N, C-alpha and C positions, 0 to 999 in steps of 0.2 A: 870285253876280254873273248876274244874268239875262241871258239872250245875246240879241246882236242880234235882231231879226225878221226871220224872211225874209216876201219881198213878193210876192203876187199880182195880178191888176188892181185890181182890188178890194176887198181887204183886205190885213193884218201878221199874221205869227203870231209867237207866242215861247211857246219851251218853257222851262215854270215847275217846277222841279223840289224836289221837295220842300215841304210847308209852307211855311217859310218864305220862299222865293219866292213860292208861293200867294197868303200871308196878303198880303205885301206888297201884290199887287197887285188883290186883294182892298177894301182900304183906300183905294191911293189912287183905285181906280174909282170907288169908293161914296163917297169924300171929291169926288169932279172931280161927279160926276151933275149934272142938271139938272130932267131933264123924269121917266125913270121906273129904276125898277129891280123888276126879277125878280129872287128866287131858291128854286130848288127843289131842294131838300138832304135828303137820307135823315137823317141824324144831326146832331143839331146838340147842341153838347154847353151843357152846366150846370156850367160854367166859366167861364177866364180869356178864353177865346177867343170861346166864343158870346157872353157877357156883352157883352167887348166888337165884338165884330159886331152886336150887337141893336143897342148903346149908338150907334154910326156910321149904322146904319139911322134909329135915329131922331133922330137931328138931322139928315141926311137930308130924313126926314117933315118935318121942325120948320121946315124954308126951302124947302118946296113940293115935293118929289118926293113919283110917286107908286111907291109900295112898296107890293111885296105881296111873300110870303112861301107855300109855301107845306114843311112840312116833311113823311115821314114818321109815318104814328102807330105803327110799329114801331120804327125805328129810333131816335124821339126821343121815345120812351115816357120814361125815365127826366125830361125836362124834370117842375121841376114846374108847377102851377096858380100861376099868377100870370108867369111866367116873360115875359110876350114885352106885361105890362102899361107897360111900359115906349115899346113902339112904337104900341101900339093908342089910347097917350095923344094919341100926338105927330102921328095920323093913319093911318099907316100900317094895314095888314090881313096876315092870320096865317090861313091857315085848316091843318089836319091832315090828311092822307091816308089814308084808312081808320082810321080806329083802329080799335083790337084788337077792342077790346066792341060793335063798329058791330059790324066786318067776322063774329067771331064770333055773331052777330044774327043777320047773315042765314047762316048755317048752310048754307053752297058754300064746296068747299075754295078757289075758285078768289077770292074776296072776300078769307078768311084768309092764304094766302100771296099773294097780289102785291101786290107792294110799288112804289113809287114809290121806284128805287136810284138816278136820278138825282146826279147833282152840277150844277148848273148854275147861272149867274150872272152878270144882265144888268143892265147900267147903260148906258145908252142907245146908243151903235153899241158900247162893247165889251162882250168876251165874257170869261166865262171856265167849261171845259169838262175834266173828266178826273174822277177816284178822289177828291182831294182830300175828304173831309168837317170842315166845322168846329166841329171840336174840337183840344181839347189834345191828342192822342197828335200830330195831327203838327205842334205847334209844339215848337221845336229845344227843347232838353236844357234847354239855358242859359235856355230863358224857364219850364220848367215842365215840356214837353212827352216825348213818347217819340222826336222825329227819326223818324219813320215812315215808311220809301222810298216814294214816290208822285211820279205825272206830271199834268199838266195843262196844258190848249194857251190862252194867252188869244190869241182872236181882234180884230181891229180892224177893222171894215166894218158898214155900217147891216142889207146881204143875210143877213148870217148871224143878225146878233141880232134882228131879225124875223122868221126863220122860226121860233128862240128864241125869243120871246115867244109866238109861234103854238100849241109843244107846249105851255108853260107854260096856256096857254090853256086847255089839249085837261085837263090835267089836273085844273087849278084846278075846270072845269066834270064834276064824272067823265063826265055825260051825252054829251058830246065824244066821251069815251072810248070810250062804248059803243056811238054812233056807228060808232067806227072811219072817223074822217073822211079825206080821202088827206092834206089840208093836217098832220090830227096823227101822223098813221107816214109810216115807208119810209125813202127814199135823196132828197134834194133838195139836188144841185150850186149852189154859193151864186155858187162863182166859175167861173171857166173862161177860156184866154185863144185857145184853138185849136188850142193846140201840146201838146196833150195833161198841161200841167199842168192844176192843180184843187183845189178845196177843198168839201165837199159835208159835213153834217149824215147820219149815221145814230136815227134812231129804228124802238120798237115799241109796239106793243101786241101782247103778244106770246099776247091768248088767241083771237087769228084766224092762221092759220098762217101764211096769208099776208102776211102784216106784221110776219117776225120776221127785219125784212130786216139789222140786224146777225149774226147771225150765217149768212147767205147772203152777205153781203158778203163775210165772213174764209172761207168755203168757198170763195166764186169766187175768191180772191185765194189760197188753199194751192193750188187745184188748177189755176191761170194761172202759176203760180209755172217758175221755169226755173234760177236759183243759189244763192235763199237767202233764209229764211222768217229769223225772229228774234223770240221773243213773251215777252213779259215778262208773269204771269199771277197774282192774290194768291191765286186760291181754285179751282185747273186739278179737273176731275172733268168731259172733255164726254162725249158721245153719240159711241157708236163709229162713227159714218156718219166723224167729223170725227179720230180717231183711225187711220182707215184711211187718211185723205187727206193725215194726214201723215205713215207709213208711206209713202204711194205717193210721192211728191214724193223722199223720200230715195234709190226707188229709180231715180228719173227720172236722182239722178245732186245734185238741192239737198241742203245744205250748213241742215241744221235744227236749230238753240238755243232751247232753251227754258228758261225760268229760272222759278223756282217757288222761294215760304219755306222756307227750312232749317226754319226754328221758325217755323211761320203763329196769331195770333191766336185763330182757333181750333183745336184743334188734330180735332176731327170731318173736315175737310174735309182735312189732311194725309191719315188713316188712309183715307178715299172716294177717295183720289186713286193711294195707291200703286196698285194692280195696272197704271192705266190711267201710269201714268211706267216701272213694269218693262215693260209691255209695248212703249211704246215704247223704251224705249236698249237693248230685244233686236234691235231692226229700226232701230240705229243711230242716234236719230235722240240729239244732245245734251244731254243729264238735265244743270243746273246747279240747285242751293240758293244761292241767299242769305243770307253770313254776314256780312251787318252794323246787326242789327237788325229790324224786323215789315216786309216789302214785301207794299205795297197795291195795288200801280200793277197796269194796264192796257192793256200795247200794242202792236202789232203793226209790223212793217216787215219787208215783203217783196220780193224785187230790190234795195230802195236806192231800188224808189222810189212802190207803195204805201205809206202808213202809216194807222195810225189807231189816235186815245186815247181813252178815258174810261173811263165808269161800268163798264162791261158784263162781267162774269165770262167763264169759258167751263167754265161750268160747269150744271144742269139749271135752277138758280133766276131767275139770269140769260136762257136759253134759253127757259123754258117761261114764266116769272109772270111779272118782273120789268121795269117801264118804265125803262126805261136810254135813252141818250145818247152817241154819240160823233161826235167829229167826225174825217174821215176825209177824206187828202191825194193825189194825186196831184205829188209837187214830190222831184227827187232830193235837194234841196234841207234839205230839212226830215224827209226821213227822213232822209239823215245825220245830220244833229243827236240823232236817235233811235239810232241807231246807236252813235255815241260816248256813249250815258249808259247803253244796253247796254253796250259792255265797261270802261266806269268800275263797273259793276255788277257784271260776271263779276272785277275785281280781288278783290270783298269775295265772290268766291262757291266754291263748291266743284266739281267733277266729278264729279255722285254718282249712282254707280249704286243705285238704289232698295236699301234693305237689304231683304236676306227676311223672310217672313213672320217679321209679330212678335206679340208678347199682344194687344193692340188691333185689329189689321186682325182676324187669328184670326178668332177674336169679334165681325165688327162684323156685326150681318144681311145678309146678300148682299140681303134686299133693300129695308135702310134703304139697304143704298151705292148698288142702281141709281135706285132712287127718286129721291137729289140728284144725279147723272148727269144723271136722264133728266127729271127735272124730272114 
């Protein structure tokens, strides 16, 4: 059951746990849309969920809604030719962000590695941002899915929707990204009541160092922490500056808990992260491995007040290459909801002193591991 919303002055926010709640909110929002729908998605599956979502968007287009879909060329490369014909016939528009062939022909590392990793849905004034892709692994096992553990936020309010549409438009027209327009990146506070509570959007164009706003916000929150840090991360292999910030927080007496997958859908990432996890564990960070299935969430709560949910992983790809988007909030009530989910996930986790060096870690080239963590 979807939890009751948290109210801000101009928005309400709901926490969506896993694909079941995400897809319920998605199809409700698409069905209720009357003006505009924008979907920016890394992975769109050629499966029951992907086809149902495509058909729902086509139905919206037939009733006159302006529908645009942007999918990543690598994340959605398995889509067959003709997959979007139904939507196109209904009047919707679809583009692919940097198809692999065009990226390789560009003969530029940035073009090949920079992906659109965002997961954004905007239906009129209702928005959904998180880590969930429109693909079967996120569906419930009873529906043939993998029931991957993930988190998203449903935000109801025009200021946030308007800024997310600006981000979408910049990615839709790649020249907007190259210009690095301020409206396309950075920190945008879309709600605040003067009491310290607030709601904002973190986004980035990582090719410009000054625009890596999400990692800067993480570091600011960790360095300012005084009581607690709870981080859930699907792909954890950050730069040394991030590791040092967590270790120094422990030295200040901050309780630091880190939840990572016990079993990853990308085994390479697990082996790349083991040295960092071992280093943190020896310095007092509580490292937990989630054993309830595949963990794909990307969330953080600091001091029970500052929190963020989105697509941004703590690895080199998110830090240096990908387009990402997170919702950020200062709200004890919303942070409390996320801490409650964190506690529930710990019930399915084990305290994980990372194992000693194993075969795959030992033979993974150090340069490859450094590249993945630093980008």
